[in-house]
C-alpha positions in Angstrom: 1.1 8.7 1.6 4.7 8.1 1.4 6.7 10.2 -1.6 9.9 8.9 -2.8 11.3 10.9 -5.6 8.6 11.3 -8.4 6.6 8.1 -7.1 3.8 8.1 -4.5 2.7 5.2 -2.3 -0.3 4.8 0.0 -1.1 3.2 3.0 -4.4 2.8 4.7 -5.0 1.1 8.3 -8.1 -0.9 8.7 -9.1 -2.9 12.0 -10.8 -5.6 10.1 -9.6 -9.0 8.6 -12.0 -8.4 5.8 -11.0 -4.8 4.8 -13.3 -3.1 2.2 -12.2 0.0 0.2 -14.6 2.8 -0.4 -15.1 4.7 -3.5 -13.1 7.7 -2.0 -10.2 5.5 -1.6 -10.2 4.7 -5.2 -10.6 8.3 -6.3 -7.6 9.4 -4.0 -5.6 6.7 -5.6 -6.3 8.1 -9.1 -6.0 11.8 -8.0 -2.8 11.5 -6.2 -1.2 9.3 -8.9 -0.5 6.7 -6.4 2.1 4.0 -7.7 1.0 1.1 -5.4 -1.0 1.0 -2.1 -1.1 -1.4 0.7 -4.1 -1.7 3.2 -2.6 -2.7 6.5 -5.2 -5.2 8.4 -4.9 -7.8 11.1 -4.5 -10.8 8.6 -2.3 -13.8 8.4 -1.3 -13.7 4.7 -1.4 -10.8 2.1 -3.8 -10.7 -0.8 -4.6 -8.3 -3.5 -7.7 -6.1 -3.3 -7.5 -4.6 -6.6 -5.1 -3.3 -9.2 -2.0 -2.0 -7.5 -3.3 -2.6 -4.1 -2.7 -5.3 -1.5 -4.0 -6.1 2.0 -0.9 -7.0 4.3 -0.4 -7.7 8.0 1.3 -5.1 10.2 4.3 -7.2 10.3 4.8 -6.8 6.6 4.6 -3.3 6.8 8.2 -2.5 8.0 9.6 -5.0 5.2 7.5 -3.1 2.6 8.7 0.5 3.6 12.3 -0.8 3.9 12.2 -2.2 0.4 10.7 1.0 -1.0 13.4 3.0 0.4 16.2 0.9 -0.4 18.6 2.3 -3.1 17.7 1.0 -6.6 20.4 -0.8 -8.3 21.4 0.9 -11.6 21.0 -1.3 -14.9 
């Protein structure tokens, strides 16, 4: 879990190109009030796994974390 201000983001690492999420994963997202979650897996292209959950490759992980940590422009 990565906490940035009041928002929390989750990351789970899987060693399969067809990641499956457990009931406990979904419960944890709800109980921890996770804004968005990513499942890092050995895949070529990202794809959605559910509401607010995406599967991504390890190469995308750095970009995601950098984007989350980037200062937000004020409107």
